[in-house]
C-alpha positions as semicolon CSV with decimal commas, in nm:
position;residue;x (nm);y (nm);z (nm)
1;X;0,149;0,690;-0,844
2;X;0,195;0,571;-1,221
3;X;0,065;0,701;-1,506
4;X;0,039;0,551;-1,880
5;X;-0,114;0,737;-2,252
6;X;-0,197;0,473;-2,412
7;X;-0,520;0,376;-2,349
8;X;-0,616;-0,012;-2,310
9;X;-0,960;-0,018;-2,400
10;X;-0,942;0,250;-2,745
11;X;-0,764;0,044;-3,041
12;X;-0,402;0,264;-3,034
13;X;-0,453;0,325;-3,434
14;X;-0,777;0,528;-3,342
15;X;-0,617;0,758;-3,111
16;X;-0,410;1,087;-3,092
17;X;-0,173;0,997;-2,815
18;X;0,024;1,306;-2,878
19;X;-0,303;1,440;-2,751
20;X;-0,318;1,300;-2,468
21;X;-0,179;1,421;-2,067
22;X;-0,308;1,575;-1,779
23;X;-0,247;1,749;-1,439
24;X;-0,232;1,594;-1,131
25;X;-0,216;1,823;-0,808
26;X;-0,196;1,707;-0,466
27;X;-0,470;1,837;-0,202
28;X;-0,423;1,699;0,060
29;X;-0,214;1,391;0,235
30;X;-0,383;1,152;-0,010
31;X;-0,594;1,331;-0,183
32;X;-0,509;1,470;-0,542
33;X;-0,724;1,594;-0,852
34;X;-0,609;1,483;-1,173
35;X;-0,709;1,697;-1,489
36;X;-0,672;1,607;-1,826
37;X;-0,782;1,302;-2,105
38;X;-0,640;0,982;-2,257
39;X;-0,399;0,914;-1,898
40;X;-0,407;0,564;-1,664
41;X;-0,321;0,596;-1,327
42;X;-0,216;0,292;-1,131
43;X;-0,034;0,320;-0,784
44;X;0,222;0,032;-0,783
45;X;0,391;-0,071;-0,388
46;X;0,602;0,137;-0,209
47;X;0,947;0,021;-0,140
48;X;0,878;-0,032;0,253
49;X;0,609;-0,280;0,094
50;X;0,257;-0,081;0,123
51;X;-0,009;-0,094;-0,044
52;X;-0,247;0,188;-0,205
53;X;-0,593;0,175;-0,292
54;X;-0,862;0,391;-0,387
55;X;-1,096;0,531;-0,138
56;X;-1,332;0,732;-0,379
57;X;-1,324;0,880;-0,694
58;X;-1,555;1,153;-0,811
59;X;-1,598;1,351;-1,092
60;X;-1,649;1,737;-1,134
61;X;-1,485;2,031;-1,208
62;X;-1,383;2,348;-1,000
63;X;-1,534;2,712;-1,012
64;X;-1,253;2,971;-0,847
65;X;-1,119;2,733;-0,580
66;X;-1,423;2,535;-0,501
67;X;-1,488;2,182;-0,561
68;X;-1,809;2,115;-0,715
69;X;-1,864;1,712;-0,730
70;X;-2,067;1,572;-0,989
71;X;-2,079;1,166;-1,039
72;X;-1,953;0,930;-0,816
73;X;-1,730;0,706;-0,996
74;X;-1,694;0,288;-0,876
75;X;-1,599;0,000;-0,936
76;X;-1,654;-0,042;-1,319
77;X;-1,488;0,257;-1,379
78;X;-1,202;0,249;-1,150
79;X;-1,194;-0,158;-1,268
80;X;-1,250;-0,242;-0,931
81;X;-0,994;0,001;-0,737
82;X;-0,702;-0,064;-0,972
83;X;-0,651;0,275;-1,123
84;X;-0,820;0,593;-1,225
85;X;-0,880;0,654;-1,655
86;X;-0,915;0,964;-1,768
87;X;-1,056;0,853;-2,171
88;X;-0,860;0,966;-2,451
89;X;-1,195;1,100;-2,593
90;X;-1,296;1,337;-2,380
91;X;-1,112;1,603;-2,092
92;X;-1,223;1,552;-1,738
93;X;-1,147;1,589;-1,416
94;X;-1,150;1,393;-1,112
95;X;-1,106;1,394;-0,724
96;X;-0,923;1,143;-0,572
97;X;-0,892;0,993;-0,220
98;X;-0,631;0,752;-0,157
99;X;-0,605;0,513;0,146
100;X;-0,281;0,328;0,256
101;X;-0,226;-0,078;0,380
102;X;-0,030;-0,374;0,411
């Protein structure tokens, strides 16, 4: 996974890049919870040629240790499965499931 902290869809001069950041927690073999703002995650090809795809993305929140899901994100929000985006102007938490293929 690769993280970038300049949001490509927001003019750079209007971003406060020093306030961008996040946390990535692996909760399963191909499942993660990401939290933060101003972060874009992509999934480069692995050294062995395996590719990674985005199976699902759901906004939500953690209440204690329980995930409370909200809105499911689709191709409009994931750029047809190319990345996970946490917008720079609002903190968000997303649960993502990935898959691998050749």
